[in-house]
N, C-alpha and C positions, 0 to 999 in steps of 0.2 A: 501496500499501500503505501511506504513509503516514495517507493519508487512511481509511482504514477503519481502522487500528489506533485512530485519534481518535474515532472514533466509538463505542468500545466493539464487545464482541464481541457477538454475536450466538447466541443459543441458548437453550432455553426455560426455562433455569433461572436466564442472565442477562439479565435486560432491556435492552436500549437503553440507554445513557444520554439521559435526556433524553424519552424517549417517555411518561411521565405529567404532562411541565410542557406538552407542544406540541398545542394544541386545531387538528384537522385542519378543512380546508373542508369537503369531501364523502369521505365511506368507507360500503364496507360491513361494516367492524370496529367497531362500536361499543362489542364490550367488550374488545379486545385488537387496540389500534392495533399491538403489538411485532410482527404479521404483516405490515405494508404493507414493502411495498419502502423501502430508502432509497436513493435517486439519488445519485449521488457524482460524474460528469462526464457529458460530452455530447459530438461530434463529429458537425456535417451532423446529418441529420434521426436520429441514434441516440443513445439514452439507456444509461446504465451504471450496477447499481448496487450494494451492496458488497458484494455475495456473487457480483460477476462476469457476472452477465445483464444481455443486452444485449434493448434493446425499441427499436422502433421508435416516436418521438416523433410521433403522427399527429394530435394536439391542436397541436403547434406551443407545446409550455409549454401555457401558455392562450390558444392563439390569438396570441403574442406574441410568439413565434421564429419564424416563417416564414422567416427567410434561415437558419436552422440555427444550430448550436451551436457554441464555438468559433471564432469567428472573428477571429480576431488582429486585422484592424485596427478591429474594433467595442472592442474592449480597448481598444487601441493611444489610439483616440479617449478614450475614458474615462477612460485616465489622463491625458491630457496635459486633460482639461478638469480633472478634482478636482486636480491643481495648479495650476490657474490661478485657478478659481474652483468649490466643492462644489455649492453650490447659492444660487441666491436667489429669492424668490418675485417673479412677478408682482405686485404689491400698492402701487402705486405708482411702483413702478418697471419698469425693461426690463432685459434682458441681451441682449450678441449671438444667444445660440444663439435664444433665444426668438425673437428679429426674425425670423434668419436660416430656421428652421423655417417661421413665418406664412409665410414671402415664397412660402417652397418650395411648401406643402400650396393657396396660393391661385392658384398655377400650372397644377397638377394637379386641383382640384375641379373639377365639374362643374357649368354653369350660370353665375349670378352669384355663385355662393357665394367669399366672399375675405377672411374674417375668422376667427380660430382664437379659441377659448376654452381652453387646456389644462388637465386634470385628469389625473389618476394610474389611473384605471379604468374601464370600461364602466359599471359601478352608477355611479359619481358623474357619467359622462359622461350619462345615462340621465336622472338627478335635475336635471342643469342645464337639460336640455332643458325638462324640465319650467317649470322657475322662466322658463327665457326664452319660455316660452311665453303661461305668465300674465300676465308684463311688459310683452311686449309690446303684449299688449290692453289692458294698462291704460294705458300709455303711448298708445296709438293710441284711447281713451277709450272703449272693451268692457270694465270691469271686471268684471263680470257673466261672461265666460268664464273656467272653470277647469278645466272635464270636460275629462278624455282618454280618447281609446278605441284600443285595442290587440286584440289577437289571441289566441285560445284558443291554448293548448297553447304559445304564446311565451315565450322567455326574454329578461330584459331585462336583468337581475341580481339582487342581495339588498340592499340598502340598504333603507328603508320605500318611499318612494318609487318605485324600481324595482321593490321584489317588487309594489307593487302595479299598476305596470302589465303585471307577468307574468303569464303567463291559463295558470299551473300549479298548481294547488289544495294539491296536497298540500307542496309546498314555502312555500307561505302560510299554511295553516293552524297551525301552532305559533307563529306571531305573532302573528295576529287576533288584536284589531280594527287593519286595517289605517286607513290613510286614506282618504276617499271621495271620491269622484268621477270614480274609475276605474271604465270598462266595456270589454268582451272581445264581439268578436264574431267568427261561424266564419271559420276558418281556412282557404286554398286546398285544400286536401286536403279536407275537410270540406264544399266545398262548390263546386265549383271554378267551376262557371259564374256562382253568386250573391253569391260573396263577396265583389267589391266594391261591388255593391247591398247587400248586410247590413252595409257601413260607414256609406252615406247611409241605412237606415235606422234606426240608430241614433243618428244626428246627429239625425233629425226627431221622435225618439222624445224626447232627452232636450234636444229646443231648441237648435234652429241658435247661438241669442245666447249661450249658457251652453258651447260646446263649443271649446275652446282650441284641441285637438291631436290628430292623427291619429297612433299610433307605429309603423313596422313594419318589418322587415326585410327587404330586397333578395329574401331567401331565408331562410323561418325555420328557422335550425338547429334548437332541440328541434320533435321530433315527428318527426325523419327527411329535413331537408334538404327542404325544404320546393318546392318551383319552381312560381312564379305561372305562370297561362295569360299569354301573349304579351301582352295588353291591359291587362291586371290595371290595373299600374302607370298607366297612360295614363287610363285609367276613374276611379281612384282622386283622381287627381290634381284629373281636373276636377271630382269632386264636392267635392272640399274648398275650390276655388275657388269653386264654385258657393256654398257656404255660408261663405264665408271666414272657413274653419278652416285652421289651419297643418299643412303635413304634415313629420313628421320620418322622415327614414329612418336605425335604426339597423345603421350600418356594422362593428361594432365585430369581427362576425366575418365579413363582406362583402369588406370593403375594403383597400386596400393591396396590389391584382393577386391576390388570389385566385381573384374570378372570371373573370380576365382582362383587365380592366381598372383604374385606379384606385381605384375607386368600385364596387361593385356595381349602385347605382341606377342607374348609364350604361346598361347592359343592359335 
C-alpha cells in the first residue's frame, strides 16, 4: 500500500505522477499513457499493478526474468555484491564476477565457443556481432566483407545497426535512412523448403567476397515463433562455410533453457 500511495492517485482527473516525464518503449496508448497499468510488484510468474490486478508475466519481463520475480537468493546476492563492488567495467580491468560468469558460460556454450563479451542488452549484443564480424574479416585479410544478411519479419533490436538487421519495415520507417549493407531473405514460414537456399542466393547475388555474416534466431520470435525445418540450420551452416561467411545465432530469446537446451542453436 505504501508503494501505491507513493505513486499517486489513479483517476481521470488526477494524472499519475511522472506520466508526462516517462517515454515508453512500445505502447498502443500514444495519446494518453496514464491509461497504462503501473506494475508495482511480482512473485514467481505473476506481476501486480497499482490497482491490485494480477497478470501472468508471459514475456518474463522482456525475456530477462525467466526464473521468476521475488527470488530472495538473487536479491541477497545483489545486495552482497553492491556492498563489495557496485560496478566496474571490463575496460582494461577485470573483476571476479565477470571472470566467474565467463568461465561458466564457456562450460555450457555449444561447440568450441569459449569467449564471452558482456553487454547490457540484446540490441547491443547484435551491434557487437556486426562489429566483430567486420573486424574478424579485416583481421583475416578480407576488409571488403561488410554486408549482413538476416530474415524478413525478424526482430533483432532497436539501435541503428540492430534495427538495420531487423526485418520489420514498420519498425524501421521512422528512422530511415538506416545504415547500408543489410539484406533480408524469406523466413522459414514464407518459404519452408527454400528458406536456406534463399540465403545462398542472396550471398551470391551480393558477392560472397563482400558478405561478412548471416544473423538468425534459432526460432524466429517475430511473426509467431517460427520453428525452422529440421535440416534448416545444418544447411545454413554448410552455405556459410562454403562462402567464408560467419553465422551468428541471435539467442537473446532462445537461450538459457527456454527451448530445453542451454542455447537454442543446440536443437
